[in-house]
Backbone as CSV, one residue per row, in Angstrom:
resi,resn,N_x,N_y,N_z,CA_x,CA_y,CA_z,C_x,C_y,C_z
1,MET,0.636,-1.267,-0.226,0.071,-0.133,0.154,0.999,1.497,0.500
2,THR,0.535,2.575,-0.775,1.299,3.376,-0.594,0.716,4.245,-0.042
3,ILE,1.191,5.939,0.602,0.331,7.057,1.123,0.968,7.888,0.658
4,SER,-0.859,8.497,-0.359,-0.459,10.118,-0.892,-0.651,10.856,0.196
5,ILE,0.056,11.654,0.604,0.065,13.136,1.869,-0.018,14.610,0.854
6,THR,-1.329,14.912,1.473,-1.295,16.439,0.603,-2.297,17.630,2.122
7,THR,-1.343,18.345,2.155,-1.739,19.614,3.001,-2.288,20.492,2.098
8,GLN,-3.063,21.405,3.485,-3.120,22.483,2.078,-3.422,24.060,3.646
9,ALA,-3.008,24.647,2.916,-3.182,26.315,3.779,-4.252,26.568,3.763
10,SER,-5.066,26.299,2.663,-6.446,27.462,2.442,-7.465,26.416,3.888
11,GLU,-8.229,26.817,4.492,-9.310,27.170,5.358,-10.382,25.334,4.616
12,MET,-9.911,25.179,5.362,-10.844,23.491,5.325,-12.213,23.755,6.297
13,PRO,-12.839,23.025,5.581,-14.512,22.885,6.552,-14.386,22.068,7.208
14,GLU,-15.482,21.683,8.257,-15.137,21.299,9.960,-15.251,19.915,9.101
15,THR,-16.320,19.274,8.053,-16.081,18.167,7.787,-15.938,17.491,6.407
16,LEU,-15.876,16.150,6.096,-14.780,16.132,5.104,-16.110,15.452,4.405
17,PRO,-17.028,16.254,3.915,-18.251,14.515,3.312,-18.363,13.320,2.593
18,ASP,-16.670,13.134,1.652,-16.373,12.070,0.882,-14.888,11.041,2.120
19,SER,-15.283,12.109,3.562,-13.638,10.968,3.970,-14.399,9.776,4.372
20,ASP,-13.714,8.851,5.118,-14.687,7.561,5.695,-13.669,7.278,6.512
21,PHE,-12.503,7.597,7.700,-12.373,8.005,8.691,-11.380,9.352,9.353
22,GLY,-11.138,9.429,9.941,-9.933,10.493,10.680,-9.574,10.275,12.203
23,PHE,-8.830,11.358,11.613,-7.584,11.051,13.646,-6.966,12.196,14.284
24,ALA,-7.499,12.337,15.128,-7.616,14.309,15.726,-7.019,13.614,16.926
25,ILE,-5.431,14.676,17.238,-4.856,14.886,18.239,-4.174,15.943,18.631
26,ASP,-4.948,16.686,20.277,-5.070,17.969,21.034,-4.125,18.056,21.766
27,TYR,-2.542,18.367,20.992,-1.307,17.822,21.849,-0.900,19.023,23.073
28,ASN,-0.479,18.125,23.877,0.022,19.212,25.145,1.099,20.296,24.565
29,LYS,0.803,21.745,24.330,1.690,22.744,23.611,2.703,22.884,24.973
30,ASN,3.941,22.499,24.230,5.065,23.232,24.924,6.028,22.535,25.886
31,GLU,5.609,21.312,25.270,5.730,20.031,26.062,5.926,18.356,25.696
32,GLY,7.875,18.166,25.083,8.027,16.689,24.932,8.641,17.777,23.599
33,SER,8.884,16.590,23.029,9.227,16.432,21.229,8.464,16.502,20.551
34,ALA,8.783,17.597,19.710,7.906,18.286,18.813,7.224,16.824,17.555
35,LYS,7.800,16.078,17.313,7.365,14.270,16.553,6.973,13.526,16.741
36,ARG,6.654,13.129,18.554,5.712,12.894,18.599,3.916,13.118,17.855
37,VAL,4.047,13.865,17.731,2.607,14.674,17.283,2.487,13.796,15.781
38,PHE,3.314,14.545,15.410,3.478,13.582,14.344,3.804,12.366,13.254
39,GLY,4.725,11.587,14.934,4.286,10.313,15.054,3.962,9.446,15.031
40,ALA,2.580,10.309,16.011,1.322,9.692,16.486,0.657,9.462,15.270
41,THR,0.033,10.523,14.278,-0.701,10.119,13.368,0.249,9.135,12.171
42,TYR,1.737,9.270,12.114,1.729,8.619,10.744,1.946,6.725,11.390
43,ARG,1.699,6.710,12.979,1.781,5.640,13.775,0.077,4.933,12.576
44,PHE,-0.249,6.058,13.089,-1.936,6.004,13.040,-2.741,4.860,11.913
45,ILE,-1.587,6.140,10.507,-1.971,5.627,9.252,-1.474,4.203,9.399
46,GLU,-0.186,4.066,9.351,0.372,2.924,8.988,-0.666,1.255,9.749
47,ALA,-1.039,1.581,10.968,-2.182,0.889,11.507,-3.246,0.750,10.560
48,CYS,-3.279,1.077,10.560,-4.592,1.248,8.909,-5.135,0.641,7.916
49,GLU,-3.602,1.360,7.345,-2.992,0.217,6.714,-2.408,-0.850,6.895
50,ALA,-2.700,-1.080,7.950,-2.455,-2.887,8.329,-3.448,-3.419,8.170
51,CYS,-4.697,-2.590,8.626,-5.735,-2.839,8.734,-6.834,-3.109,7.954
52,SER,-6.782,-2.127,6.604,-7.334,-2.598,5.673,-6.838,-3.740,4.545
53,LEU,-5.049,-3.523,4.297,-4.892,-4.492,3.837,-5.897,-5.885,3.987
54,SER,-5.422,-6.031,5.300,-6.412,-7.674,6.621,-7.835,-7.474,5.611
55,LEU,-8.483,-6.325,5.972,-9.584,-6.196,5.772,-10.159,-6.630,4.156
56,VAL,-9.441,-6.286,3.626,-9.263,-6.098,1.712,-9.716,-7.440,1.547
57,GLY,-8.123,-8.745,2.351,-8.117,-9.588,1.674,-8.677,-11.129,3.002
58,SER,-9.139,-10.683,3.347,-10.733,-11.287,4.529,-11.696,-11.366,3.201
59,LEU,-11.720,-10.835,2.624,-12.933,-10.748,1.375,-12.654,-11.564,-0.056
60,GLY,-11.587,-11.708,0.473,-10.431,-12.680,-0.888,-10.405,-11.234,-2.456
61,LEU,-10.185,-10.460,-1.871,-9.754,-9.658,-3.375,-8.813,-8.819,-3.287
62,SER,-7.729,-9.257,-4.491,-6.836,-8.329,-4.906,-6.696,-6.875,-5.244
63,ILE,-6.935,-5.989,-3.980,-6.597,-5.012,-4.359,-6.167,-4.456,-3.241
64,ASP,-5.866,-2.988,-3.380,-4.269,-2.392,-2.887,-4.427,-1.161,-3.218
65,PRO,-5.903,-0.820,-1.978,-6.265,0.797,-1.074,-4.867,1.275,-1.323
66,VAL,-5.428,2.816,-1.602,-4.142,4.076,-0.832,-5.113,5.059,0.087
67,ILE,-3.943,5.363,0.986,-5.173,6.322,2.202,-4.496,7.837,1.529
68,VAL,-5.367,8.353,1.535,-5.170,10.009,1.575,-5.339,10.955,2.492
69,LEU,-4.452,11.516,2.984,-4.680,11.711,3.995,-4.695,13.854,3.727
70,GLU,-6.020,14.472,4.219,-6.002,15.978,3.713,-5.486,16.261,5.490
71,ASP,-5.565,18.368,5.458,-5.448,19.477,5.986,-4.999,18.823,7.537
72,VAL,-4.471,19.898,7.934,-2.782,20.088,8.886,-3.873,21.780,9.600
73,GLU,-4.481,21.468,10.611,-4.955,22.281,11.567,-4.085,22.617,12.661
74,VAL,-3.884,24.723,12.491,-3.799,25.078,13.676,-3.874,24.834,14.920
75,GLY,-3.068,24.903,15.703,-3.265,24.109,17.401,-3.336,22.840,18.092
76,SER,-3.626,22.154,16.325,-3.764,20.014,17.064,-3.937,19.861,15.213
77,ILE,-3.616,18.773,15.653,-3.588,17.576,14.005,-4.679,17.113,13.805
78,LYS,-5.840,17.514,12.983,-7.040,16.622,13.230,-6.943,16.020,10.812
79,THR,-6.687,15.284,10.973,-6.742,14.254,9.986,-7.693,13.522,9.113
80,TRP,-8.669,13.815,7.868,-9.791,13.050,7.540,-8.444,11.813,5.772
81,PHE,-8.826,10.516,6.289,-8.521,9.461,4.970,-9.829,9.393,4.647
82,LYS,-9.679,9.005,3.425,-10.388,8.179,2.380,-9.065,6.894,1.717
83,ALA,-10.484,5.414,1.579,-9.280,5.223,0.770,-9.458,4.655,-0.243
84,LYS,-8.194,4.390,-1.775,-8.853,4.234,-2.973,-7.818,3.394,-3.676
85,TRP,-8.178,2.885,-4.733,-7.555,2.199,-5.371,-7.989,2.159,-6.967
86,GLU,-7.034,1.415,-7.627,-7.294,1.639,-9.356,-8.653,1.127,-9.796
87,GLU,-9.046,1.771,-10.209,-10.282,1.364,-10.441,-10.444,-0.374,-11.369
88,ASN,-9.284,-0.471,-12.103,-9.505,-1.675,-13.057,-9.022,-2.513,-12.054
89,GLU,-8.203,-2.213,-11.120,-7.875,-3.365,-9.778,-9.200,-4.147,-9.180
90,LEU,-9.778,-3.110,-9.000,-11.388,-3.258,-8.340,-12.671,-3.865,-9.473
91,TYR,-12.161,-3.170,-10.402,-13.471,-3.978,-11.634,-12.797,-6.017,-12.131
92,GLU,-11.334,-6.076,-11.727,-10.668,-6.812,-11.826,-11.228,-8.036,-10.765
93,ALA,-10.927,-7.764,-9.667,-11.138,-8.059,-8.624,-12.593,-8.963,-7.963
94,THR,-13.657,-8.003,-8.895,-14.879,-8.122,-8.834,-16.279,-7.911,-9.879
95,LYS,-15.285,-8.218,-10.528,-16.060,-7.943,-11.689,-17.135,-6.504,-12.380
96,SER,-17.296,-5.846,-10.496,-17.894,-4.502,-11.288,-17.049,-3.862,-10.217
97,GLY,-17.395,-2.270,-10.847,-17.100,-0.800,-10.572,-18.048,-0.512,-9.334
98,ASP,-19.003,-0.960,-8.941,-19.883,-0.470,-7.792,-20.144,-1.093,-6.510
99,TYR,-18.438,-1.030,-6.143,-18.337,-1.678,-4.847,-17.363,-0.586,-4.079
100,LYS,-17.150,0.428,-4.670,-16.110,1.188,-4.095,-16.656,2.231,-2.760
101,GLN,-18.028,2.597,-2.369,-18.870,2.528,-1.241,-18.107,1.396,-0.037
102,VAL,-19.077,0.750,0.044,-19.218,-0.669,0.537,-17.923,-1.317,0.972
103,ILE,-16.714,-0.739,0.103,-15.711,-1.106,0.383,-15.118,-0.006,1.560
104,GLY,-14.688,0.614,1.130,-14.408,2.503,2.417,-15.380,2.268,2.990
105,THR,-16.971,1.033,3.695,-17.609,1.642,4.951,-16.804,0.402,5.767
106,LEU,-16.239,-1.093,4.889,-15.811,-1.511,5.671,-15.073,-1.697,5.678
107,LEU,-13.631,-1.252,5.747,-12.826,-0.570,6.425,-12.850,0.352,6.998
108,ALA,-13.475,1.514,7.119,-13.596,2.475,8.776,-14.467,1.636,9.160
109,SER,-15.384,0.668,9.811,-16.141,-0.113,10.613,-14.640,-0.808,10.732
110,GLY,-14.105,-1.487,10.029,-13.276,-2.799,10.766,-12.375,-1.782,11.616
111,ILE,-11.786,-1.018,10.495,-10.248,0.164,12.179,-11.294,0.830,13.299
112,GLN,-12.680,1.017,13.008,-12.906,1.834,13.944,-13.609,0.884,15.256
113,ARG,-13.407,-0.589,14.790,-14.129,-1.805,15.402,-12.830,-2.090,16.703
114,MET,-11.441,-2.061,15.546,-10.429,-2.368,16.297,-9.685,-1.097,17.076
115,VAL,-10.532,-0.036,16.545,-9.438,0.711,17.706,-10.388,1.002,18.963
116,ASP,-11.860,0.613,19.210,-12.517,-0.267,19.907,-11.955,-0.971,20.992
117,LYS,-11.445,-2.362,20.741,-10.999,-2.850,21.329,-10.208,-3.221,21.983
118,ILE,-9.033,-2.090,21.609,-7.675,-2.083,22.006,-7.641,-0.553,23.355
119,ASN,-9.595,0.065,23.170,-9.316,0.945,23.929,-10.313,1.319,25.087
120,ASP,-10.878,-0.346,25.463,-11.394,-0.457,26.627,-10.835,-1.476,27.943
121,PRO,-11.110,-0.596,29.536,-10.001,-0.934,30.294,-11.256,-2.361,30.805
122,GLU,-12.542,-2.007,30.511,-13.515,-2.926,31.579,-13.613,-4.469,30.310
123,SER,-13.055,-4.189,29.624,-13.048,-5.183,28.349,-12.077,-5.686,27.780
124,PRO,-10.674,-5.440,28.182,-9.234,-6.532,27.315,-9.825,-7.668,26.735
125,PRO,-9.286,-6.796,25.172,-9.237,-7.160,24.063,-9.056,-8.746,24.023
126,LYS,-9.394,-9.929,23.357,-9.209,-11.181,23.609,-9.429,-10.752,21.520
127,LEU,-7.856,-12.132,21.268,-7.751,-11.779,20.207,-9.074,-12.916,19.111
128,SER,-9.490,-13.873,19.422,-11.155,-14.416,19.262,-12.016,-13.533,19.105
129,ASP,-12.686,-12.762,19.629,-13.611,-11.445,19.869,-12.893,-10.657,18.339
130,ILE,-11.151,-10.328,18.576,-11.413,-9.031,17.814,-10.981,-9.331,16.063
131,GLN,-10.769,-11.463,16.152,-11.198,-12.548,14.858,-12.766,-12.256,14.298
132,SER,-13.340,-12.517,15.407,-14.893,-12.937,14.392,-15.849,-11.699,14.673
133,ASP,-15.433,-10.874,15.043,-15.923,-9.308,14.928,-16.049,-8.909,13.314
134,LEU,-14.074,-8.788,13.022,-14.015,-8.726,11.501,-14.423,-9.313,10.749
135,TYR,-13.976,-10.894,11.110,-14.946,-12.025,10.292,-16.504,-12.118,9.962
136,GLU,-16.759,-11.327,11.134,-18.133,-10.772,10.567,-19.020,-9.762,9.939
137,LEU,-18.315,-8.408,10.247,-18.202,-7.712,8.789,-17.879,-8.152,7.743
138,SER,-16.508,-8.764,7.384,-16.266,-9.059,6.518,-17.631,-9.776,5.094
139,LYS,-18.290,-11.007,6.045,-18.901,-11.889,6.116,-19.813,-10.458,5.584
140,ASP,-20.992,-9.901,6.697,-21.524,-9.200,5.736,-21.383,-7.594,4.817
141,ALA,-20.817,-7.657,4.323,-20.286,-6.991,2.921,-20.818,-7.412,1.972
142,ASN,-21.527,-6.219,1.124,-22.071,-6.977,0.154,-21.149,-6.968,-0.936
143,VAL,-20.424,-7.835,-1.822,-19.772,-7.749,-2.028,-19.305,-8.936,-2.710
144,GLU,-19.451,-9.375,-4.010,-19.285,-10.144,-4.398,-17.718,-10.896,-5.050
145,SER,-17.758,-11.845,-5.072,-16.081,-12.300,-4.776,-15.594,-13.468,-4.761
146,PRO,-15.161,-14.407,-6.852,-14.663,-15.715,-6.410,-13.869,-16.418,-5.209
147,ALA,-13.305,-15.599,-4.401,-13.267,-16.115,-3.551,-13.191,-16.438,-2.581
148,THR,-13.725,-17.632,-1.406,-13.832,-17.660,-0.045,-13.234,-16.500,1.067
149,ARG,-14.170,-16.417,1.474,-13.909,-15.282,2.759,-13.343,-16.027,3.881
150,GLU,-12.252,-15.264,4.130,-11.649,-15.958,5.711,-11.334,-14.976,6.508
151,PRO,-11.457,-15.278,7.575,-11.016,-15.196,8.759,-9.305,-14.248,8.455
152,ILE,-9.136,-13.141,9.334,-7.848,-12.481,9.425,-7.420,-13.510,10.331
153,PRO,-5.915,-13.670,9.602,-4.982,-14.564,10.311,-4.597,-13.794,12.258
154,GLY,-4.457,-15.066,13.037,-4.158,-14.323,14.388,-2.921,-13.335,14.172
155,GLU,-1.916,-13.358,13.712,-0.526,-13.377,14.114,-0.478,-11.840,12.799
156,ASP,-1.927,-11.850,12.095,-1.599,-10.531,11.157,-2.687,-9.299,12.758
157,LEU,-3.556,-10.224,12.511,-3.880,-9.320,13.945,-3.632,-9.237,15.163
158,ILE,-2.547,-9.330,15.350,-1.128,-9.580,16.876,-0.056,-8.138,16.029
159,GLU,-0.368,-8.533,14.810,1.058,-6.646,14.336,-0.521,-5.645,14.238
160,ILE,-1.194,-5.670,13.616,-2.404,-4.875,13.548,-2.288,-3.611,15.367
161,VAL,-2.907,-5.026,16.336,-3.443,-4.898,17.538,-1.599,-3.978,17.737
162,LYS,-0.272,-4.588,17.385,0.826,-3.748,17.781,0.989,-1.995,17.422
163,LYS,0.090,-1.948,16.185,0.458,-0.792,15.373,-0.410,0.396,16.228
164,PHE,-1.745,-0.241,16.481,-2.409,0.880,17.117,-1.878,1.337,18.131
165,GLU,-1.247,0.179,19.146,-1.312,0.388,20.044,0.813,1.094,20.525
166,SER,1.134,1.498,19.394,1.952,2.401,19.379,2.193,4.188,19.113
167,VAL,0.690,3.887,18.544,-0.476,5.631,18.767,0.601,5.695,20.319
168,LYS,-1.006,5.079,21.219,-0.562,5.843,22.190,0.680,5.621,22.696
169,GLU,1.677,4.671,22.286,3.170,4.786,22.957,3.988,6.166,22.277
170,SER,3.520,6.592,21.266,4.021,8.043,20.996,3.511,9.353,21.587
171,LEU,2.717,9.094,22.581,1.682,10.653,23.824,2.319,10.253,24.663
172,ILE,1.913,12.016,25.467,2.887,12.328,26.522,1.489,12.698,27.645
173,PRO,1.794,12.317,28.357,0.572,13.243,29.049,-0.244,14.121,28.904
174,GLY,-1.650,14.733,28.536,-2.085,16.006,28.494,-2.307,15.797,26.844
175,ASP,-1.416,14.475,26.204,-1.825,14.306,24.588,-3.354,14.034,24.382
176,ILE,-4.186,14.283,23.827,-5.892,13.884,23.279,-5.533,13.237,22.786
177,ALA,-5.398,12.010,21.407,-5.756,11.482,20.286,-7.358,10.611,20.841
178,GLU,-8.222,11.111,19.217,-9.318,10.323,19.036,-9.326,9.297,17.529
179,PHE,-9.977,8.362,17.631,-10.247,8.091,15.560,-11.752,8.965,15.178
180,LEU,-11.938,9.242,14.243,-12.824,9.950,14.271,-13.594,9.349,12.536
181,LEU,-14.953,8.673,13.285,-15.366,8.445,12.502,-16.553,9.483,11.509
182,SER,-16.716,10.132,12.648,-17.849,12.008,12.327,-16.632,12.598,12.744
183,GLU,-17.239,13.963,13.469,-17.139,15.082,14.131,-18.207,14.170,15.385
184,GLU,-18.745,13.949,14.991,-19.709,13.112,16.067,-19.511,11.639,17.089
185,THR,-19.109,11.097,16.375,-18.281,9.789,16.210,-17.190,9.672,16.688
186,ARG,-16.399,9.151,17.770,-15.113,9.209,18.318,-15.647,8.512,19.163
187,VAL,-13.484,7.605,19.017,-13.603,6.858,20.416,-11.772,7.157,20.608
188,LEU,-11.736,7.565,21.950,-9.941,7.964,22.445,-8.811,6.589,21.936
189,PHE,-7.964,7.814,22.537,-7.355,6.402,22.363,-6.897,6.444,24.523
190,VAL,-6.894,5.233,24.618,-7.264,5.041,26.438,-5.555,5.277,26.496
191,GLN,-4.473,6.538,26.873,-3.260,6.187,27.152,-2.740,5.331,28.580
192,SER,-4.163,5.383,29.338,-3.826,4.531,30.813,-3.830,3.185,30.244
193,PHE,-4.146,3.010,29.327,-4.924,1.167,29.280,-3.952,1.091,27.943
194,LYS,-3.065,-0.680,28.841,-2.171,-0.710,27.809,-2.750,-2.172,27.489
195,VAL,-2.868,-2.592,25.819,-2.998,-3.825,25.686,-2.110,-5.049,25.662
196,SER,-2.773,-6.195,26.535,-1.341,-7.313,26.805,-0.897,-7.987,25.454
197,ILE,-0.019,-7.402,25.094,0.276,-8.335,23.424,0.474,-10.072,23.760
198,GLU,1.098,-9.895,25.459,1.848,-11.529,25.700,1.143,-12.130,25.648
199,LYS,-0.486,-11.889,26.470,-1.918,-12.493,26.486,-2.621,-13.467,24.724
200,LEU,-2.235,-12.081,24.350,-2.400,-12.517,23.168,-2.110,-13.127,21.994
201,VAL,-0.893,-12.866,22.364,-0.008,-13.780,21.526,0.064,-15.904,22.070
202,LYS,-0.077,-16.127,23.593,-0.857,-16.424,24.218,-2.043,-17.387,24.085
203,GLU,-2.862,-16.788,22.807,-4.183,-16.902,23.075,-3.496,-17.283,21.585
204,ALA,-3.271,-16.646,20.620,-2.498,-17.706,19.711,-2.695,-18.841,19.379
205,THR,-1.589,-19.339,20.136,-0.667,-20.403,20.168,-1.131,-21.594,21.104
206,ARG,-1.894,-21.000,21.483,-2.703,-22.879,22.324,-3.944,-22.855,21.167
207,GLU,-3.792,-24.119,21.403,-4.588,-25.519,20.680,-6.560,-24.548,20.546
208,THR,-6.539,-24.890,19.363,-8.631,-25.100,19.032,-8.712,-25.532,20.603
209,SER,-9.666,-24.627,21.318,-10.358,-26.014,22.604,-11.979,-26.067,21.188
210,SER,-12.403,-26.902,22.222,-13.257,-28.545,21.155,-14.681,-26.958,20.904
211,HIS,-15.268,-26.256,21.436,-16.340,-25.236,20.850,-16.199,-23.705,20.386
212,ARG,-14.560,-23.732,19.476,-14.223,-22.743,18.912,-13.662,-23.028,17.571
213,ASP,-14.136,-22.308,16.303,-14.618,-22.745,15.404,-13.336,-23.593,14.504
214,PRO,-12.337,-23.594,13.730,-10.586,-24.036,14.487,-10.699,-23.307,12.977
215,ALA,-11.027,-22.869,12.428,-10.863,-21.937,11.330,-10.782,-20.402,12.169
216,MET,-10.608,-20.135,13.202,-10.855,-18.624,13.553,-9.273,-18.178,13.962
217,ILE,-8.338,-19.463,14.949,-7.502,-18.802,15.269,-6.268,-19.389,14.695
218,LEU,-5.262,-18.856,14.312,-4.458,-19.321,13.748,-3.164,-19.895,14.601
219,VAL,-3.140,-21.253,14.886,-2.383,-22.012,16.178,0.157,-21.433,15.645
220,VAL,-0.002,-20.524,16.309,2.010,-19.789,15.636,2.702,-21.081,16.309
221,LYS,3.504,-21.511,16.512,4.297,-22.316,16.573,5.544,-21.542,17.494
222,LYS,6.332,-20.810,17.055,7.331,-19.974,17.814,6.982,-18.705,17.116
223,PRO,6.114,-17.791,18.427,5.963,-16.755,18.191,6.671,-16.257,18.060
224,ASP,6.522,-14.482,17.372,7.902,-13.766,17.863,8.090,-12.174,17.809
225,TYR,6.542,-12.194,18.620,5.920,-10.421,18.830,6.051,-9.842,19.588
226,LEU,7.033,-9.915,20.402,7.345,-9.122,21.196,8.400,-8.884,21.297
227,GLY,9.072,-8.679,20.997,10.476,-7.690,20.355,10.721,-6.212,20.008
């Protein structure tokens, strides 16, 4: 996946109706290194990039989304994103060009669920729950594809979680970072809550219990996610 970055000096509207999702960071001014602010945004883009590729892959499609970033505001950073791809890639994958909005909505919803899961201290995320949640999204997406839809592999999900967690690691006390589905629908990155990657790895390496769908958890014999 490639990332196209556009900054505009002119004033932008409060909402961008054609965007899929966004990221806002209200940073603690005059504190910490300036690069953390842009680092958090870049890490968010990387996490969304990885999540988008996995979600598209779960549909059985071979398309390469491009995340376009716009609008850097004074005093805080608010960025809006839209997933795009080559028209011929989408047509070849689906034999139709009518699925752009459906896939864009799937990516935005999937990213929102990932951010929700890793920022809920009352209910620490389980790998099986994340995997099942995203798999249901992909099954419900109204996209025709000759390929069979598959759950996102556990090892890929762990890498995605790590990337989203790295957004919080970039921040200092007083910084506020949020995922934006719209101006009204936001999910706060809870700095005080750290997802246990070790627990996710242990869940991935356990043998699947009899009551769980064997296709849902990828068993990894030699995990290497903690480095």
